[in-house]
C-alpha positions as CSV (number, residue, x, y, z in Angstrom):
1,M,101.5,83.3,94.6
2,S,103.1,87.4,94.6
3,G,105.7,88.3,92.3
4,Q,106.5,91.6,91.0
5,P,107.0,93.0,87.9
6,V,110.9,93.2,86.8
7,E,112.3,97.0,85.8
8,V,115.9,97.5,84.0
9,K,116.6,101.6,83.9
10,N,113.0,102.3,85.5
11,K,110.9,100.6,82.6
12,Q,109.0,97.2,83.2
13,I,110.1,94.6,80.8
14,K,107.8,91.3,79.7
15,K,108.9,89.4,83.2
16,I,108.4,89.1,86.6
17,V,110.1,88.0,89.6
18,I,107.9,85.0,92.0
19,K,108.5,84.8,95.4
20,S,108.4,81.2,95.6
21,S,109.9,82.0,99.9
22,S,106.2,82.9,100.4
23,L,104.2,79.7,98.9
24,S,103.3,76.4,100.7
25,Y,105.8,74.0,101.4
26,Q,102.3,72.2,99.7
27,I,103.7,73.5,96.4
28,K,107.7,73.6,96.9
29,K,107.6,70.2,97.8
30,A,107.5,68.9,94.3
31,A,111.3,70.6,93.9
32,I,113.3,69.6,96.3
33,Q,115.6,67.1,95.7
34,P,117.3,64.7,98.1
35,G,119.9,66.7,100.3
36,Y,119.4,70.5,99.8
37,Y,117.2,73.3,101.9
38,L,114.5,75.4,101.4
39,E,116.1,78.5,102.0
40,H,114.0,80.3,104.9
41,W,116.2,83.9,104.6
42,Q,116.6,84.1,101.5
43,D,113.6,84.9,98.7
44,L,114.3,82.2,96.0
45,T,113.0,84.1,93.2
46,G,113.6,83.2,89.2
47,D,112.1,86.0,86.2
48,I,109.2,83.9,84.6
49,K,108.5,86.2,80.9
50,Y,105.0,87.8,81.8
51,S,102.1,88.1,79.2
52,K,98.0,88.6,80.0
53,A,97.3,84.9,79.5
54,R,99.5,83.3,81.9
55,F,99.1,85.7,85.1
56,K,96.1,87.2,85.7
57,P,95.9,89.7,89.1
58,V,93.9,88.9,91.6
59,K,92.7,90.6,94.6
60,K,94.9,90.0,97.6
61,P,94.0,87.3,100.5
62,Q,92.8,89.4,103.6
63,Y,95.1,87.0,105.8
64,V,98.1,89.0,104.0
65,V,99.9,91.5,106.3
66,P,100.9,94.0,104.9
67,Y,104.1,94.8,103.6
68,S,105.0,90.8,104.4
69,E,106.1,87.6,102.5
70,G,104.4,86.0,105.8
71,N,108.1,84.7,107.4
72,L,107.4,84.5,111.5
73,C,110.3,84.6,113.6
74,L,110.7,84.3,117.1
75,G,112.7,87.2,118.7
76,T,113.1,91.2,119.1
77,V,114.4,94.0,117.0
78,P,118.0,92.6,116.9
79,K,120.6,95.6,117.8
80,D,123.4,94.5,114.3
81,Y,122.8,93.3,111.2
82,P,123.3,91.7,110.0
83,D,119.7,90.8,112.4
84,T,120.1,86.9,112.3
85,F,117.0,85.3,114.4
86,A,117.4,81.6,115.7
87,S,114.2,80.5,116.3
88,N,111.3,78.7,115.3
89,Q,109.6,80.3,111.7
90,L,106.3,80.6,111.6
91,T,104.8,81.4,108.0
92,V,101.7,82.7,106.5
93,T,101.9,81.6,102.4
94,S,100.3,83.4,100.1
95,D,98.5,80.7,98.5
96,G,96.3,79.9,101.6
97,Y,98.6,77.6,104.3
98,I,99.8,78.2,107.6
99,E,103.7,76.6,108.6
100,L,105.4,76.7,111.7
101,Y,109.5,75.1,111.2
102,K,111.1,74.5,113.8
103,Y,115.0,75.3,114.7
104,D,117.6,73.0,115.2
105,V,120.9,74.6,114.8
106,N,122.2,70.2,113.5
107,S,119.4,71.1,110.2
108,G,120.1,72.5,107.1
109,P,122.8,75.7,106.4
110,E,119.9,77.9,108.0
111,G,118.5,75.7,110.8
112,F,115.4,74.7,109.6
113,S,114.2,71.4,107.8
114,N,111.9,71.2,104.3
115,K,109.3,70.3,106.0
116,P,107.2,72.6,108.6
117,M,106.5,70.4,112.3
118,G,103.1,71.8,111.5
119,M,100.8,73.0,109.0
120,A,96.9,74.1,108.3
121,K,95.7,75.4,105.3
122,I,93.9,78.5,105.8
123,N,89.8,78.1,105.7
124,K,88.3,81.3,106.5
125,T,89.5,84.8,107.1
126,R,88.0,87.5,109.0
127,V,89.0,90.6,110.2
128,N,87.4,93.3,112.2
129,K,89.8,96.7,112.6
130,N,93.3,96.2,113.6
131,V,92.8,92.0,114.1
132,C,92.7,89.0,111.3
133,Y,91.4,85.8,112.5
134,L,92.7,83.2,110.1
135,Y,90.2,79.4,111.4
136,Y,91.4,76.1,109.6
137,S,90.7,72.2,110.3
138,N,93.5,71.0,112.7
139,H,95.7,72.0,115.3
140,V,99.4,73.2,114.4
141,T,102.1,71.7,116.3
142,G,103.9,74.0,118.0
143,L,101.4,77.2,117.7
144,N,99.2,78.7,120.5
145,D,96.0,78.4,118.4
146,Q,92.7,78.1,119.8
147,R,89.7,75.2,119.2
148,V,86.7,77.1,118.9
149,R,84.8,74.2,117.0
150,K,84.4,70.1,117.8
151,S,84.5,69.3,114.0
152,G,83.9,71.0,110.9
153,K,86.6,72.9,108.5
154,Y,86.3,76.0,110.9
155,Q,88.0,74.0,114.2
156,Y,90.5,76.2,114.6
157,R,91.5,80.5,115.3
158,L,94.5,82.4,114.7
159,K,94.8,85.9,116.3
160,V,96.3,88.3,114.3
161,A,96.7,91.7,115.8
162,D,98.3,94.9,114.9
163,E,99.7,97.0,117.8
164,D,100.5,100.0,116.3
165,N,104.3,99.9,117.4
166,I,106.8,100.7,115.2
167,K,110.7,101.3,115.4
168,T,113.6,101.1,113.7
169,Q,116.9,100.0,113.2
170,T,119.6,101.9,110.4
171,I,122.3,100.3,109.0
172,W,125.7,101.9,108.5
173,D,128.9,100.6,106.0
174,G,131.3,99.5,109.3
175,G,134.5,100.7,107.4
176,K,133.2,103.6,105.7
177,Q,131.0,104.8,108.9
178,A,128.3,105.8,105.4
179,F,124.8,105.1,105.8
180,V,123.3,102.1,104.0
181,A,119.9,101.6,104.9
182,R,117.1,101.7,107.6
183,L,115.0,98.9,108.5
184,Y,111.5,99.3,110.1
185,Y,109.5,96.7,112.2
186,A,105.5,96.9,113.3
187,H,105.0,95.2,116.4
188,Y,101.6,92.3,116.1
189,A,100.7,89.6,118.1
190,I,100.2,86.0,117.0
191,G,97.9,84.7,119.4
192,N,99.2,85.3,122.4
193,V,102.6,86.7,121.6
194,T,103.6,89.8,120.6
195,T,105.4,89.8,117.0
196,I,107.0,92.4,114.5
197,L,106.8,92.8,111.0
198,K,110.0,94.3,109.4
199,W,109.0,95.7,106.0
200,G,113.2,96.7,105.1
201,K,113.3,93.2,104.0
202,C,109.7,92.3,103.9
203,R,110.0,90.2,107.1
204,L,107.7,89.1,109.9
205,M,110.0,88.6,112.9
206,V,107.5,86.9,116.1
207,S,109.5,88.3,119.9
């Protein structure tokens, strides 16, 4: 899972913030209560007491897109803040799943159901320069993945390519006309679709 140490007055304390919005439905479904929805736009976090016995650092998987928590949404760089992307969402989770959530304005407070419309476990990753290939055994409903084998764990492949194209968005306080923050968007290609990776808030957008 992905997370980061908790800092108080520029000093790290023995707690860690778990970014559960980057975890798969397979893990989060046990915590879902009837009538409640998981949040997609807001990062669900929890401070957990840290110790070396409970947490073990591991190497970042190759399929993790830089500066991202893996949440991708159809859309373009928004002209105004807040940035709202009312469209399907693709998630590449930190525990190795690809999930596609269908956007429906009548489904939950953010337009997403708890369960993805399609999902698959990533079984293999191959990186070639600016391109990452993800392999899994079953087609993800709603996703333009490619079938490359007739059977086995590597039947389907999804191509993720860095297009080396960065856009920026500056956020101002309308009342005071004061600078607030600057968001950065890097274009990627997911399958045959151009995408945008925003790391001002660490969120991946598909356009």
